Structure formats: C-alpha cells, structure tokens
N, C-alpha and C positions, 0 to 999 in steps of 0.2 A: 779371406776372398772378395774381391772388389765392390764396394754397396754401390749403388746405381747416385748416392748422391756421394759426390767425392768428399765433400767434407768430411765422412760421416771415415774416412779410410784411415789405414795406418801407415803414419810417415817415420821412419829412418833414419836423422839427418844425423852425418857424421862431419866432423873439421876437427882440424887440430888447433883451431883459433876460437877461442872462449866466444869474439865478437862478432863473427861470424856465426857462429849458433844463435845468439842471442837475434840478430840480426832478422835471420831464419821463420827463426821462433813468431816473431815478433809481425815479418809480413805471412806465416802461414794462421796464428791468431785471427790479425785483419781482415781476411779472411774467411772467416771463422772454421776459421781446423783445429780440431781439439783434442785430435788426437795422434798425441807425435812423442820419438823420444828421442832425444840425444847424446851425442858419443863422441870423445876426446879422442879414444885410442881402439885404431881397427882390431886390436888383437880385439876388444868385446864384440865384436857385429857379428860374428859366425854363431858363438853362444847365444846372445839379443837374438839374433833373427829365425835360429830353434824354437825358441822360449814365446817369443812376441808373434813370430809371424807378418811381419808387414805387407803394405802392399806395395808402396814403394820406396826408393831407398835414396837418398840423396845425400851424396859421400863428393870427398875431394879428394881429386884421382893420384894430391900431390901428398898426402900422409906420411907422416915417417911409415913404418912397418905395413905399406901394404901391401908383402912381397902374400900376403894372407888370402887380400882379394885379387891376385892378378889374373887365377884360371878364370876370375868370374867376367872381366871386363879385354874386352876386344883390341889388343896387341896395336891396330892401328891408330883405336880411339885415342889410347894412352898416345902414340908419339903427334896425331894430329892436337892433342891437348898440348902438349909438349912445344911444341911452334907455332901455335897461337901465345901462349905463353909467353916464350923468347922475345916470339915478335913484338910484342907489347911493351915488353922490358926495353929494347934495342932498337929504337924508332926508324 
C-alpha cells in the first residue's frame, strides 16, 4: 500500500535496455527513492509483482514479450505510444 512519503513506496522498473534502467535508477536515487527493483525481462514481472507487490510500475511498452502484460495495458495507450514513437523517428 502506498505511504504518505512517496519516496518510501516500492517501484518496479522494467526495460530491456540496461542503460535506461541505470538512468531511471539514478534519477530515483537522486530524488530520495530507495525501494525499487529493476527487470530486463517482461516475463519476470508477474512473479515479481506477486512477490514484492510494488506501488508503481514504470515500464517500456515496446519490450519483447510484452504479450504477458497486454491485458493490463489499454490498447489505445499502446496505439498512442506507437504513433508518438513513429512520429519521432520519421519527422
């Protein structure tokens, strides 16, 4: 359950790029967050979620094998993310 002090909440970070994980971990540490776990594989998220019960999940929607999380992510969010990503790559 989230606490009043947000820096004490548990955060789960998922990304297939180690550099992105390092960046997010650094930002969280700099802002005083100490309870977070980082995963590079989307297939690890369900067992980790059940075991650790994070308050917040930061995730890369375009990770390989994200099919295990598709039911949790609204389709229009995925569609919007793809549109923005495509527009950034093809200005």
